[in-house]
C-alpha positions in Angstrom: 72.2 170.6 130.4 76.0 170.9 131.1 77.4 170.4 134.6 78.0 173.7 136.0 80.7 174.4 139.3 81.0 176.5 141.6 84.4 177.9 139.0 82.1 178.0 135.9 79.6 179.9 138.2 82.2 181.8 138.7 83.6 182.6 135.0 80.4 183.1 134.4 79.6 186.0 136.3 83.0 187.8 136.5 82.3 187.9 132.2 79.0 189.1 132.5 80.8 191.8 135.3 83.6 193.3 132.6 80.9 193.3 129.5 78.2 194.9 131.4 80.0 196.9 134.6 78.9 197.2 138.0 76.7 200.4 137.1 74.3 198.9 135.1 74.2 195.3 136.2 71.2 196.3 138.3 69.0 198.4 135.1 70.1 194.6 133.2 68.7 192.4 136.1 65.9 193.8 136.2 64.8 194.5 132.7 66.1 191.0 132.1 63.6 190.1 135.3 60.5 192.3 133.4 61.2 190.9 130.1 61.5 187.2 131.6 58.2 187.9 133.5 56.2 189.0 130.6 57.5 185.8 127.9 56.3 183.6 130.9 52.9 185.3 130.7 52.1 185.0 127.0 53.2 181.6 126.8 50.4 181.4 129.8 47.7 183.1 127.5 49.0 181.3 124.3 49.2 177.6 126.3 45.3 178.9 128.2 43.6 179.7 124.1 45.2 176.2 123.2 42.7 174.6 125.5 39.9 177.0 125.3 37.4 175.7 123.4 36.8 177.5 120.5 35.0 180.8 120.2 32.3 180.4 117.4 33.1 183.0 114.5 31.4 186.3 114.1 30.4 188.1 111.2 30.2 191.2 110.8 27.3 193.6 110.0 26.5 194.5 106.8 26.6 198.2 106.5 25.1 200.4 104.7 26.6 203.5 102.5 24.9 206.0 102.3 25.6 208.1 98.9 27.5 210.6 98.8 25.9 214.5 99.0 26.6 217.6 97.8 27.7 220.5 99.4 25.0 222.7 100.8 25.5 226.2 97.9 26.6 228.6 100.6 27.0 232.4 99.1 29.9 233.5 98.7 31.0 236.6 100.8 32.6 239.0 97.4 28.8 238.7 95.4 26.3 240.8 96.1 22.6 239.0 97.4 19.2 239.2 94.7 19.0 243.2 94.6 21.1 244.1 97.0 23.8 247.1 95.6 27.7 246.4 94.8 29.6 249.1 97.0 30.9 250.3 93.4 27.7 251.1 92.0 26.4 252.7 95.6 29.7 255.1 95.1 28.2 256.2 91.8 
């Protein structure tokens, strides 16, 4: 790793300040910190998964499928039921 002294760190800080501006710099640092925290937790989770015993593979239970059911016959409101008179027949 390169040896960074005070002048190099000062130059890097000035470049970052020019790129992000003084108003957006705290937000950029905060989002960088959040990203690093998430990254570290994910790496830790992966390491824990590698060191743990492999879990037995669970098979999904068989699902019984039912035959499709036809919809029930619903009488149409426009057709009269058996024995009823139609409005036009009652007017005659």
